[in-house]
BAROZA-848401 format. One line per 8 residues: number of its first residue (from 0); their letters; for each residue x, y negated, z of C-alpha. Coordinates in nm, 4 decimals, decimal comma, padded with zeros to 6 digits. Layout:
REM BAROZA-848401
NUM	A	X:Y:Z | ...
END
This chain:
REM BAROZA-848401
0	XXXXXXXX	-12,4991:-01,7402:04,1698 | -12,6369:-01,4437:04,4204 | -12,5293:-01,0284:04,3135 | -12,8129:-00,8251:04,3673 | -12,7929:-00,4516:04,2383 | -13,0607:-00,3242:04,0172 | -13,0990:00,1265:04,0207 | -13,0530:00,2454:03,6680
8	XXXXXXXX	-13,2854:00,5762:03,6718 | -13,1685:00,8512:03,5062 | -13,5114:00,8989:03,2755 | -13,4611:00,5650:03,1012 | -13,3088:00,6982:02,8289 | -13,6474:00,9239:02,7637 | -13,8273:00,5613:02,8084 | -14,0020:00,4790:02,4329
16	XXXXXXXX	-13,7823:00,1325:02,4995 | -13,4929:00,3939:02,4026 | -13,5753:00,4817:02,0576 | -13,5336:00,0877:01,9913 | -13,2547:-00,0869:01,8272 | -12,9264:-00,0709:02,0201 | -12,9850:-00,4362:02,0340 | -13,3544:-00,3881:02,2214
24	XXXXXXXX	-13,1448:-00,0800:02,4978 | -12,8636:-00,3842:02,5256 | -13,1402:-00,7155:02,5236 | -13,3310:-00,4573:02,8014 | -13,0221:-00,3417:03,0099 | -12,8991:-00,6987:03,0088 | -13,2654:-00,8711:03,1260 | -13,2511:-00,5753:03,3915
32	XXXXXXXX	-12,8855:-00,6252:03,5285 | -12,9813:-00,9605:03,5133 | -13,3562:-00,9287:03,7196 | -13,4562:-01,0626:04,0895 | -13,6111:-00,8206:04,3284 | -13,8976:-00,9277:04,1864 | -13,8296:-00,8790:03,7602 | -13,8022:-01,2252:03,6796
40	XXXXXXXX	-13,4749:-01,3554:03,4668 | -13,3528:-01,6742:03,4962 | -13,2016:-01,7359:03,1401 | -13,2736:-01,8699:02,8314 | -13,3193:-01,6736:02,4533 | -12,9865:-01,7822:02,4113 | -12,8340:-01,7220:02,7636 | -12,9864:-01,3955:02,6955
48	XXXXXXXX	-12,8491:-01,3257:02,3782 | -12,5220:-01,4022:02,4843 | -12,5455:-01,2078:02,7989 | -12,6337:-00,9674:02,5673 | -12,3748:-00,9606:02,3187 | -12,5977:-01,0319:02,0667 | -12,7506:-01,2862:01,7609 | -13,0495:-01,4805:01,8717
56	XXXXXXXX	-13,2045:-01,3857:01,6138 | -13,1838:-00,9786:01,7092 | -13,2229:-01,1552:02,1419 | -13,5527:-01,2477:01,9743 | -13,6740:-01,0152:01,8214 | -13,5848:-00,7547:02,0991 | -13,7405:-00,9584:02,2930 | -14,0519:-00,9535:02,0856
64	XXXX	-14,0767:-00,5661:02,0664 | -14,0613:-00,6008:02,3953 | -14,3448:-00,7697:02,4982 | -14,5802:-00,5989:02,2174
END
């Protein structure tokens, strides 16, 4: 697995996503950390849930909220 760098801007806390649930924010930041330079996140939903430390149900809900 290759290491990559994702810049985290301080403005993230002013994003509309920041008003979402804690699980949604954690899934979002986890996806930012896992994404490649094109934004692709190579993870299954269960794998993403495990990486984020949330339940499968929380991850699925977070993904639905982020896609809305």
